[in-house]
N, C-alpha and C positions, 0 to 999 in steps of 0.2 A: 613370535609376536606379529600380528597382522599389521599391515600398513595403516596408519591413522588417517584415513582419507578425509574424514569429516573435519578433523583438526587442521589438516593442511589446507583444506578448502576455505576455512574461516581465517586461518593465519596468513595466507598469501596476500590478500588485500591489506592486512595490517602491516605486513612487511613492506608492501608497496607504498603505504602511507608514510612510513618512516623514511624510506628511500627517496620518495618524492619531496618530502619536507626538507631533506638534507641537501637538495640541489641548490647551488648558489643562485641568488636572486636574479643575477644577470642572465642566467640560462633558462629563460622561461620556456622556450621550445623544448628543451631537454626534459623539463618537468612534465610537460604535457604528454610527450611521447612515452615517458616512463610510466606515467599513470595509466595511459591507454594500454600499454603492453601488460601491465599487471592485471588490469581488469579483463583483458582477453584471456590471459592465463587462468584466471579464476573461472571464467566461463568454460574453459576446457575441462577443468576439474569438476565443475557442476554437471557437465555433460557425462563425465565418467560416473559420478554419483547416480545420475539418472539411468545410465545403462546398467550399472551393477545392481540397482534396486529391482527386486523381484516382487511385483504386485501380489503374487500368490503365496509369498513366503511369510516369514514372521512379521508381526506388527511393526516392531522397531528393528531396523537392520543397520549394518555397518557400525554397530555399537562400540563405544569405548567407555571404560569405567576405571577410574583411578582415585585413590584416596586423596583428599585435598585438605580439609580441616576436620580431622578425625574426631576431635573432642566434641564437635557439634553435629556430627553426622553429615557433613557436607562432602559431596563427591563431585569429581569432574566426570560427569556422565553425559554422553552424547548418543543420539540415535535418531533415525529418521523414519517416518511413515510416509505414505503416499502424499498426504497433504503437505508435509514439510518439503519433500522432494520437489513438488511442483512449484512451491514458493521460492525455494533456493534457486531453481532454474530461472524463474522470472526475475529475481534480483540480479543474478549474474548476467542475464541477457540485457537488462535495461542499463546497467552501469556503463558499459562502453558507449552506448548511445548518449547517455547523459554527459559523459566526458566529451564526446565529439561535439555535441550540441553546444556545450559551454566552452568551446575551444578559445574563444576570445573574451569570455565574460569576466575574466580576472586580469586582463591586460591593463596597463596603466590607463588612467583616464586621459581625456583630451589634453593637449599641450597647454601648459599654464596652470593646471590643477595642482594643488598641494597634496592631494590624496594619492596614495600608491596602493595598488591591490597586489598583495604577494601571491603571484600565480601558483607557486609551488604549494602554498598553504591551502588554496582553494581546492586543488585536486587531491591533496593529501587528506583533507577532511572528508571528501566524497568517498575515498577508499576506506577511511576509518569507519564511516557509517556502514558501508557494505560489509565489512568484517563483523561488526556488532550485530547487524541484522541477520546475517547467515548463522552465527553461533546461537542467536536467539531461537531460530527455527530448529537448530540441532539439539539444544539443551533438553535433557530429560531430568535434570536436577533442578528443583524449583528455585533454590538459592542462586545457582549459577545463572539460570534464566533471568532472575531479578536483577542481578548485577549488570548484565548487558542491556536489559530492557531500559534501565535507568541511564547507563553510561552513554548510550547513543544520543541522549539529549545534549551532551556537551558539544560535540562537533556540529550538530544541527543548529544549536544556538549561534555559533560563530558563522555558519553558512548563511543564516537568515540575517543576522545583525551586521556582519562584516562584508558580505558580498551580495548586497541587495540589488534590485533592479535599478538601472540608471534612468529609466523612463519615468519621469515625475514632472507633473505640470507646474509645480511650485519651486523647482530648482533643487540643487544638490543639498543644501542645508536642511530643507524640509524633508527631503528623501531620507537623509541620515536619521532624523528624528523619528520618522515613521518606521524605519527599519529597526531602530532600537526598541520602539514600543512593541512591534510585532514579535521580536525575538524574546523580549522579557515576558510577554504574555504567553507565548508558546512554552517557555521554560517554567513559569509559575503554574500554569494549568497542569502540565505533565508531572511536575514535582509533587504537587498536592496529591495527584492520583497515585504516584509512586510511594509516597509516605504512607498513605492509607493501605496500599498493598503490602508494604513492609510490615505493618502491624498484623495483617492477615497471614503473611508468611511466618512470622514468629508464632502466631497462634496455631498455625498448622503444625509446626515443629513440636509445640507443647502437646498437641493432641496425638500426633503420629509418631514422634520420636525420631524422625529423619526427614529428609527433603526429597527423597527419590520418588519421582512421579510413578514409575512402574511398580515399585514396592507398595506405595500407598494405594494406588488404584487396585492392585491385586488384593491387598488386605481388605479394602472396601467391598470387593466383589465376593470374597469368600467368607465375609462376616467376622474376620478376626479383628477388624478395626471398626468399631461402632461409634460414630459421632452422635452426640446429642443433637436433636433437631435444630434448636436455636443456635447452637455452636456452628453447625454446618451452614446455616443461613447467613450468619454474620461473616464467616470466613468467605463464603461465596460473594457476598456484597463487597468485601474488601478487594478481592481479585477483580470482580467485574467492573467496579468503579474505575480502576486504573486502566483496564482494557477499553472501556467505553470512552475515556478521555482520549486515548491514543487513536481510537477507530476513525473518526470521532462520532459519537452518538448525541443527538439532541437530548438535553440542553447543555451538554459539555463540549459543544462543537465550536464555540465562538472564536477560539484561537486560530482555526484553520483559514478562514478568509483573509485575515490580516497577514498570516505567515505566507500564504501563497501570493498575495498581492505584492508584497514587498520583496519577495525572493526573485532571483533570476528564474527564467522558465525551467532550466534543467534542475535547479534546486526544488522548485515547486513540484516537479515530477518525482524527485527523490522523496519528498514528503508524502504525497498522496498515493503514489504508485508502489512505493517500497516500504517506508517506515510505518505508515498507518496500517499496513497489512499485518504487522506484528500484533496489533490489538485484536483484530478479528480472528487471526490464527490462534491466539492464546485463549480466546473464548472456547474454541473447539478442543484444544489440547488440555487446558487446565481446568476451566470452569466445569465442563461437562464430565471430564474423567474423574476429577477429585471430589466434586460436589454434585452427584447426579440428582439426588432428591431435591436439593435446593435449586438446582437449575430448572427442574419441572415446576417447583413452587413459584419461581420468579417469572416464568415464561409469559403469563398474561400481561404483566406490567411491561416487560421488555418488548413484547410485540406492539404494544401501544406506543412506546417510545420510538420504535423502528418505523411505525406508520407515520408518526409526526415528522421524523427525519425525512422520510420519502417525500411527503407532500410539502412540508415547510421548506426543505432545501430546493425543491423544484420551483416553488412559487417565488422564492427570493432570487433564484437564478433568472427567472423571466424578467424581473425588474432591474437587473444590474446594468450599470453604465460602463463598468470596467471589465475587460475581457477575462482577466485572471480571476477576479472575484466570481464571475459567472461560472467558470470551470470549478472553482472551489465549492460553491453551493451545489452545483451538479454532483460533485463527488460526495457531499454530505447525503444527498438523496440516494446515490448508489450504495453508499455504506449502509443506509437504512435497509435496502433490499438484501444485502449480504447478511446483516444481523437477523433480519426477519427469517431468512432461509435457515440460518443456524438453529434458531429457537422454534422453528416450526416442528422440529422433532420428527422429521420424515427423511427417508433416504434421498428422495428427489430434492427436497429443500436443502439439505446439507451438501449434497453433491453439487447442486446449482450454486450454492453460496461459495464453495471452494473454487469452482470453475469461474465464478464471478470475480473472485479476487485476482485470478490470473488475467482474465479478459479485461477487467477494469484497468489493471496495470498497463496493459498494452494499448488500449483505446485512449486512456487519459494521456499516456506518454505521447502518442501520435498527435492528438489534438493540441496539447499544451506546448509541445516543442515547435509545431508549425506556427502556433500563435506567438511563440517567442521569436521566431524568425520574422514574423510580420511586425511585431512590436519594435524589434531592433532596427528595422528599415525606416519606420515612421517616427520612432521616438516617443510613442504615446500608447497608453493602455486603453484609452477611452474609445468606445465603439463609435461614437459620433465623429471621430476624426478620420474615419475610413469610408470608403465607398468606391465601387467600380474596380476593385482590385483584380477581379477575374479577367478584365480586359487587358491589363498590362502584365499580370503575372499569373497566367492560367494554370501552371503546374502547382504553384503555391495554393491557389484557390481550390484546385481539384483535390489535393491532399488534405486541405483543411476541411473540405466537404466530407470526405470519407471518414476522417476522424470524428467529425460531428455526427454523421449518420451512425457510426459505431456507438457513440455516446447515447444516442436515442434508441439503441438496440434494434436497428433495422434488420429484418430477416436476411440471412445470407452473410451477416457479419458476426464476429465471435460473441459479443455480449448478448445477442438475442437468445442463443441457446441457454446460457446461464440464467438469464432473467426469466425465461420461459419455465425452466426447471424450478426456480425459486417460487414462482407464482403457482405452478401446479402442485408442488409439494406443500405450500401453505394452504392452498384451497382445499386439499383433501382432508385436512384436520381443522382448519380455521377458515371456513368459506367467507365469512364477512370480512376478515382481515385481507384475504386475497383479493376480494372485489374492490375494496377501498384502495389497495395498493396499485391497482391498474390505472388509477387516475394519475399516478406518477409518470406513467408511460406517455400519456397525452401531454402532460406539461413538459416532459423532456423533448417531445417533438416541437413544441412551441418555442422553448428557449433556444434550441439548436437552430431551427430554421430561421427564426428572427435574427439571431446572431449572424448567420451566413448572409441573409438578405441585406442587412444593414452594412456589413463590411465589404462584401464581395460583389454585390450587384449595384445597379443604378449608375448615375453619371460618375465619371472619373473625376475625383477631386484634384485640384491643382497639385497638392502635396504628394499625391499618389502617382501622378502621370509618369514619372521617371523611375518608379520602383522596380528594382531588378527581380527577376524570377529566382527560384531556388538554385543555389550553387551546388557544385558537385559534392562537397562535404555535407551539405544539408540534405541532399538526395540520399546519400549513404545512410544518414540517420533515419530518414522517414520511410524510405522504400521497404526495408525489411519489416517494419512495423505494420505497414499497409498489407504486405503479403501475408503476414501472420494473422491479421484480422480476417482476411478473406478465407485463408486455409482453415483456421479453427472454426469459422462460421459455417463452413461446408462440411468439415470433417473433424469434430471435436474428440473423437475416440482416443487419440494418443494421450490426451490429458485425463479423460474420464476413466479410462481403464487403470490408471495409476491411482487416482483418488478414491474410486468407489469402494475398494476393500477397506480402506481406512475409515471411510464414512460408516460402513456397516459395523465396524468394531466400535465406533463412537456411539452408534445407536444401541448397541448391546450394552455399553457402559451405563446408559441412562434407562436401560430396560424398556425401550420403546420399539414398537413394531408399526409398520405402515398401516394406515386404515385400509380395510378391505373396500374395494369399489362397490357401490350400491348395485350396479348391474354387472354380473359376471360376463366376461367375454365368451363368445360362442366358441365351442371346441370343434 
């Protein structure tokens, strides 16, 4: 029996969550270090998965399959393709930085406060989310995927509602109310999506007789499973709705700004750079593989929604007064690009979308974590409360600028390559959509540069005058992310060579070929 590498990779952070939660409340530092060590060990296993994965090999590798609920055809099936491997690596990479960045976010509140933040609970919940996200990327049984797709809502609910941002202009009581509202809204939106998906999962079982992604996709390809057109479309919509809520896609996006605004910066990164990627990943893995004809049928409407997300998210980002809400609306715009690339039905678009998931995770983590360090120093999320930061904290301002420039997809930084591929892939099949989407780039430059100008330049405000620069722990968090943004911006091949074969297979699932260029290249 081969070593169950995928199971161990997902189980290790779960074990870490239990061990961290069991640490006595008085030993906060022990809980922190234990969580960090488990996250680093998970990163090591993710690297082993990455090294053992052969881009030129079988579609799903390192597979595991065991009978689970035999009466209903449910199996414990795991397997990874290039897309899943890249996203597992991203998740395992970001969690140690999230833990380090939130090192003091669950410490007791100031002297005299009656509220206590259980440190071990905060870090245990982060590890629990990591475990559920990783197994969601690994699952090739639809029912198994659904369980963890929904289960991750529970720790996220407590992270948002119980460990929110301390920076609130109306005091602790108002902050608690807003956190509760944001957490409930997050939970309700995603639960509704999950319940609709559950109905579709049951419908899929009725039609196919099992939950195995590989078996159903193979049966669809060889013609032994023929779904009625209307049945396939309804099932597709059930799956897509849940993934669009998680992604999030306009108009199902409204939970994200509240959740990110009220969360600590590390939890905000966990939401948008890690958890939300499960939604866009699932569109590629489940929607396109299980329902290829319905995917093509829905493409025009989805492209319109993606375009609205791109422009709407960017426009609202321009007008934000709150730093975290600005990053949240920027992420909505970026997810619009990702979904547009997926449903452009071209290899460039889908490769760009997958690469965008990775690059967006890194760039958003860099920008949001530095923003969190900034907010913790001033105690305010409002842009108007800052000014002249670059004169007193130049390293903080410099890293903030690089994170911002990556967000607007500046050439030379990682997101540029992915955004360029998405636009090229979209333009070759849907030129009007590609042209309209480019306005999102202009708006991204506007909201990013205005944010930097208002917070970092100009006269130094009195409250900013004694602001300290980044500390060693904070530099350890930010520096590797900046290095990755530059490295992948100059040399994206290590990621693209892993994801491209999986993208080609997905294109084959939906029986699509890239449009031929109007002018052939000279030989």
